[in-house]
N, C-alpha and C positions, 0 to 999 in steps of 0.2 A: 505469141506475146499477149500479155494481159494488161489492159489499161483500165484503171479505176478512176472515174471522175466524180467528185463530190462537190455539191453546191454548199458554199460557206459564205453567204452574203450577209448574215446577221439580220438585224431588224429592218434594214433598208431594202425594200423590194420583196419583203417576206410574205406579202399578202397574195401574191400571184406566182404561179410556177414559172421557172425559167426554162426555155426550150433549148435543149442541147441538140445542135445540128451536126450530124456526123456525115462526112463526105458529101456535103451539100444536098443531101436527099432525106436522110432519116431524121425525124424530129422526136425527141424524147422529153416529156415534161418532167422537171425535177423540182420538188419542194425544197424548202430550206433544210439542209442536213441530209437530203437524199443522195444516193450514189447510183451510178450506172457503170457496169463493167463491159468493156469492149474487148473482143478477142480478134485481133487483126495484126498484120505486119506493119502497116503504115496507115494512119488515118489523118484526116483534116477535120478539126472540130471548131465549132463556134457556139457561143451562148447568145441568146436573144430573149428580150422581154419588152413588149409594147413598143417596138421600133428601135429601142436601144439595144446595142449588141457589142460583142467583142470582135477583135480582129481574128481572122481565121488562123489557127495554129496547127502546124504540121507536127504530129507526134510520131516519132520513129522508134522510140524505146519504151519498154514497159515501165510501169510505176504508177504512183498515185498522183493525181492532178486535182487542183481545186479551182472552182469558179468563184471568184471574189469580185467585189465592186472596186473599181479603180479609185484609189484614195484621192487622187487629184480631182476627179469628177465630184466626189463627195464633198470636198472642201469648197469647190465652186458652187455646188448646190446650197450649202449652208450660207455662203456669202450672199447668194442671190436672195434667199429667204430673209436673212437678217436685214439686208439693205432695203428690200421692198417693204417689209413691215415697219422698220424704224423710219424710213423716209415718208411712208404714208401716215404713221402715227404723229410724227413731229412736223409734218407738212414741209419737209425739206426736199425740194425738187431734185437736187444733184445726187443725193443718196439714192433716191428712187431710180434715177437714170443709171447709176452704177449697177443696181440690182437688175434692171432691165437688160443692160449689156451682158451681165453675167448669165442671165437666162438665155439670151440668144446664143452666146458662145457655148453654153452647156447643151443646148439643143443640137447645135451643129457638131460639136465634138463628141457628144454622147451617142450619136448614131453609130459610131464604130469603136468607141473607146470606153463605154460605160462599164463593161466587165473585163476582167483579166482572167486568163486561164494559166495558172502557175503550177509548176511541178512542186511536190510536197517539200522539197529541200531548198526551194528558191526563196 
């Protein structure tokens, strides 16, 4: 069985490679648009970058899979940046607090949910 995993993260996180962790031991660096092919019956894969990672996914069938950034985390990231910048610029304390809360939530959730490993037809 052949499994092809391609990184498609776009401009977010494109400056550094994402590590593809296969069966909790093998680590393969992937640049944006890079692919890696695995030949095995059953594998567990996870993507990681700077402490942010995906949940481990069991792959039991052949096909093409993509590493993508979780869209919910991306929205939370933009809310955080917007609230902190606007709150600081306009000196509105409550907006800055919302941005800080979004940053803390993003750090905790991003540890295991920053990336998604999706099958090509999902």
